[in-house]
C-alpha positions in Angstrom: 0.0 0.0 0.0 1.4 3.4 -0.9 1.7 6.3 1.5 -1.1 8.8 1.7 -0.8 12.5 0.7 -0.6 13.5 4.3 2.0 10.9 5.2 4.2 12.0 2.3 4.0 15.8 2.6 2.8 16.8 6.1 6.4 16.6 7.5 7.5 19.3 5.1 4.9 21.9 6.3 5.7 24.6 8.8 3.1 25.3 11.5 2.8 28.9 10.5 1.1 27.9 7.2 -1.2 25.5 8.9 -2.3 28.1 11.4 -3.1 30.5 8.6 -5.1 27.8 6.7 -7.0 26.8 9.9 -7.9 30.4 10.5 -9.3 30.9 7.0 -11.2 27.6 7.2 -12.7 28.7 10.5 -14.0 31.8 8.7 -15.8 29.5 6.3 -13.7 29.7 3.1 -13.6 26.9 0.6 -10.2 25.3 1.3 -9.9 23.6 -2.0 -10.6 26.9 -3.9 -8.0 28.6 -1.7 -5.5 25.9 -2.5 -6.2 26.3 -6.3 -5.7 30.1 -5.9 -2.4 29.7 -4.1 -1.3 27.2 -6.6 -1.8 29.7 -9.4 0.3 32.2 -7.5 3.1 29.6 -7.0 2.7 29.3 -3.2 3.2 25.6 -2.5 3.5 26.0 1.3 0.0 27.6 1.5 -1.3 25.0 -1.0 0.0 22.2 1.2 -1.5 23.7 4.3 -5.0 23.9 2.8 -4.8 20.5 1.1 -3.9 18.8 4.4 -7.0 20.2 6.0 -9.6 19.5 3.4 -11.2 16.4 2.0 -10.3 15.6 -1.5 -8.7 12.7 -3.5 -5.0 12.3 -3.1 -4.5 12.4 -6.8 -6.1 15.9 -7.0 -4.1 17.1 -4.0 -0.8 15.8 -5.6 -1.7 17.6 -8.9 -2.4 20.9 -7.2 0.7 20.8 -5.1 2.9 19.9 -8.1 1.2 22.7 -10.1 2.1 25.1 -7.3 5.8 24.1 -7.5 5.8 24.4 -11.3 4.1 27.9 -11.1 6.7 29.0 -8.6 9.4 27.8 -11.0 7.9 29.7 -13.9 7.6 32.9 -11.8 11.1 32.5 -10.6 12.5 32.2 -14.1 10.5 35.2 -15.2 12.0 37.1 -12.2 15.5 36.0 -13.1 15.0 37.1 -16.7 13.7 40.5 -15.6 16.6 40.9 -13.1 19.1 39.9 -15.8 17.7 42.7 -18.1 17.6 45.2 -15.3 21.0 44.5 -13.8 22.8 43.2 -16.9 24.0 40.0 -15.2 22.7 36.5 -14.7 21.0 35.1 -11.6 21.9 31.4 -11.5 20.7 30.8 -8.0 17.2 31.9 -8.9 17.3 29.6 -12.0 18.6 26.8 -9.8 15.8 27.3 -7.4 13.3 27.1 -10.3 14.9 23.8 -11.4 14.6 22.4 -7.9 10.9 23.3 -7.8 10.4 21.4 -11.1 12.2 18.4 -9.6 9.9 18.6 -6.6 6.8 18.7 -8.9 8.1 15.6 -10.7 8.5 13.7 -7.4 5.0 14.8 -6.2 3.4 13.6 -9.4 5.2 10.3 -9.0 3.8 9.9 -5.5 7.2 10.3 -3.9 8.1 12.4 -0.9 9.6 15.8 -1.3 13.4 15.7 -1.5 15.4 17.2 1.3 17.4 20.4 0.4 20.5 18.2 0.4 18.9 15.7 -2.0 17.6 18.5 -4.2 21.1 19.8 -4.6 22.5 16.4 -5.4 19.7 15.8 -8.0 20.4 19.2 -9.5 24.1 18.5 -9.8 23.5 15.1 -11.4 21.2 16.6 -14.0 23.7 19.4 -14.7 26.4 16.8 -15.4 24.2 15.2 -18.1 
């Protein structure tokens, strides 16, 4: 039997995001809609907080969380390109962060746990060598 969404991703969440999500849910908001909204804005921590507190299929939750990471990657790359034009130099760490977010999205879609920061760096270096 494979691990549930909560078993895989709850350990990665900081309490501050859970507290915010609980407060919003107590106000009567639709947690799934909030998760979708945060996913579009590239905010995976908030997405995860809401998804852990609402009832939905694990497949849907994984897709929304992966989308949040991909959106954050796209927004980071846009920011890096904008900074490169503005300051006339590259921003490789922003691009590396975007790549790591894409790796996280791949892992989520595969039903695997989020990689640790150390593992993300190792995966990034392995792919850079290819």
